[in-house]
C-alpha positions as CSV (number, residue, x, y, z in Angstrom):
1,X,73.8,94.3,138.2
2,X,77.3,93.5,139.2
3,X,77.7,91.2,136.4
4,X,76.3,93.5,133.9
5,X,78.7,96.2,135.1
6,X,81.5,93.9,135.1
7,X,80.8,92.8,131.6
8,X,80.5,96.3,130.5
9,X,83.9,97.3,131.9
10,X,85.6,94.4,130.3
11,X,83.9,95.1,126.9
12,X,85.2,98.8,127.2
13,X,88.6,97.7,128.1
14,X,89.0,95.4,125.2
15,X,87.5,97.9,122.7
16,X,90.0,100.5,123.8
17,X,92.9,98.1,123.5
18,X,92.2,97.2,119.9
19,X,94.3,99.9,118.7
20,X,97.4,100.9,120.6
21,X,100.0,103.5,120.1
22,X,102.3,104.4,118.5
23,X,100.9,105.3,115.0
24,X,102.7,106.5,111.9
25,X,100.5,109.5,111.0
26,X,100.9,112.5,108.5
27,X,99.5,115.9,108.4
28,X,95.7,116.0,107.8
29,X,94.3,116.7,104.5
30,X,91.6,119.2,104.5
31,X,91.0,119.8,100.9
32,X,91.0,117.2,98.4
33,X,91.4,114.1,100.4
34,X,92.9,110.6,99.4
35,X,90.8,107.5,99.5
36,X,93.5,105.5,101.0
37,X,97.2,105.5,101.7
38,X,99.9,103.0,100.8
39,X,102.7,102.4,103.4
40,X,106.2,100.8,102.9
41,X,108.5,99.8,105.8
42,X,112.3,99.4,105.0
43,X,111.9,99.6,101.2
44,X,109.5,96.7,101.1
45,X,106.3,96.0,99.2
46,X,103.7,98.8,100.0
47,X,100.5,97.9,101.6
48,X,97.1,99.7,101.7
49,X,95.8,101.4,104.8
50,X,92.7,103.2,105.3
51,X,92.2,106.9,105.8
52,X,91.6,107.9,109.4
53,X,89.2,110.8,110.0
54,X,90.2,113.6,112.2
55,X,88.2,116.5,113.6
56,X,90.6,119.3,114.3
57,X,91.2,120.3,111.5
58,X,88.5,118.4,109.8
59,X,89.9,116.0,107.4
60,X,91.7,112.7,106.9
61,X,95.2,111.5,107.8
62,X,97.3,108.4,107.6
63,X,97.1,106.4,110.8
64,X,99.2,103.1,110.7
65,X,99.4,101.1,113.8
66,X,103.1,100.0,114.3
67,X,102.3,97.2,116.7
68,X,103.1,94.6,114.0
69,X,106.5,96.2,113.0
70,X,109.3,94.2,114.6
71,X,111.7,95.9,117.2
72,X,114.6,97.6,115.6
73,X,115.5,100.6,113.3
74,X,113.1,101.3,110.4
75,X,112.1,103.7,107.7
76,X,108.6,104.3,106.5
77,X,107.3,106.1,103.3
78,X,103.7,106.9,102.7
79,X,101.7,107.6,99.4
80,X,98.3,109.2,99.4
81,X,96.1,107.5,96.7
82,X,92.9,108.1,94.8
83,X,90.8,105.4,93.3
84,X,90.4,107.6,90.2
85,X,93.8,109.2,89.7
86,X,96.3,106.7,91.3
87,X,99.0,107.4,94.0
88,X,101.2,110.4,94.8
89,X,105.0,110.1,94.8
90,X,106.3,108.5,98.1
91,X,106.9,110.8,101.0
92,X,110.4,111.4,102.3
93,X,111.7,108.4,104.3
94,X,110.9,108.7,108.0
95,X,113.4,106.9,110.1
96,X,112.3,105.6,113.6
97,X,113.5,103.0,116.0
98,X,111.0,100.6,117.9
99,X,112.4,99.6,121.2
100,X,111.5,97.4,124.0
101,X,111.8,98.8,127.5
102,X,115.0,98.3,129.3
103,X,115.4,95.4,131.8
104,X,114.3,95.8,135.1
105,X,116.9,96.5,137.9
106,X,117.1,96.5,141.6
107,X,114.5,93.6,141.8
108,X,113.9,92.5,145.4
109,X,111.2,91.7,148.1
110,X,109.2,94.6,149.8
111,X,107.1,94.1,153.0
112,X,104.5,96.3,151.6
């Protein structure tokens, strides 16, 4: 029983870490919804990203995991796309900085 419980905890922990924050998102679409989004970083080639269902309000939004974006300052643009009608114009550029935590200070040895 302990092995089963331990395995379940490990599986849940791994499943929860499959997608980690932060994410690039947009306001949810609640009417005519796009089939997918195109995202571009720093003026580079756009890549397709799936829609992400949301429940409040019910609809879809862009939900792009920024884990693979390198550290530094970036700009991102999104396009909403329909397989039938094509893609919208690009959104306004959204500037952001992906930064590493600062270096630890005050390191030492504690008796506790």
